[in-house]
N, C-alpha and C positions, 0 to 999 in steps of 0.2 A: 710264684708265690708259694710260701711254705709256712708252717707253724709248729710250735712246740708248747707243751704244757707242763706244769708242776702242780702238785697238790698244795692247797693252801695250808699254812701253818695251823690254822684253826681246825683243820680236818674236815671242813665243810666246803666242798666244791674244789674247783681247780682255777689257777691263774693261767692265762693264755697269751702268747705273743705271736703276732702274725707278721711275717717278714716278706717284703716285696721289693721290686725294683721300680724306680720312677723313670720318667722319660729321658732324664739326663744320664742314666746309667748308675745312679746312686742306689745303694741298698738301704732301705728304710724299714721302720717297724712301728707298730702300734700295740698296746698291751691292755689287757683287761685283768686288773689285779685287785682282789678284795671286794669286788662288786660286779655290777652289770654295765658299767660305763667304760668305753674305750678311751684311751689316752690320746693326747695330741701325737701327731706323727713325728718320729725322731730318726736320726741318721745312725746307721751301723757303720757304713763304709762308703766313701766316695770313689767313683771311677771304676766300678766293675765293668766287665765286658757287657756291652749292650745286648739284651736278649738272653742273657745267661739264665740257666736253670738254677733254682735255689732249692737246697735240701736241708732240712733241720731234723734233729734227732730228739725223740721223746722216748724215755724208757718204756719197755713193754709192760702191759698189765693183763690180768686175766681174772675171771670170776670163778672158774672151776677147772680141774678138780682141786688144785691147790691155789688158793687166792693169792695173787700178786697185786698189791695196790700201788698206785702212783705215789712216789715219794715227794717230799717237799724240799728236795735239794736240787742244786743246779749242776751236778756232776756231769750230766750228759747233755746239757743245754748248749749244743753246738750247731752252727749252720755252715754250709759249704756253698760256694759259687765260684765262677771263673773270673780271673783277672789276668790279662796279658798272656794267655795260654797256660796259666797255672791254676790249680785248684786252691782257692783261698779258704782257710779255716778260721772262723770267728767263734769265740766262746762267750756266753753270757753268764755272769756270776750273780745275777739277781739285781744288780744296779748298773753295771757297765759292761761294755763289750771289750774283749781282749783279742788282739790279733795273735793267733797261734801259728802264723806262718803260712807258707805255700808249698804245695807239692806239684812236681811236674806231671803233666798229662802225656802219657806215651803216644 
């Protein structure tokens, strides 16, 4: 299981996506966007390697000394997992998941 977040356009809070694998090997997600309620579970990708690790990227933030705030863009909303001995990269654009291809694992 992994997750990523982006700042809400309103500037009040964050929207969060939780990505996980189901028992059939499919990569799924749920999201909390614009409020406190989690969405229905949706599919990112079918047929990932069962038991794969999942890693998602959220841009870094800090509160001091120079404040870096979480942005409300999806430039770095990317998740990685294994499929057939390759590292699969999926990018979320705010509405849909895009298959960005696979990288060999040495």
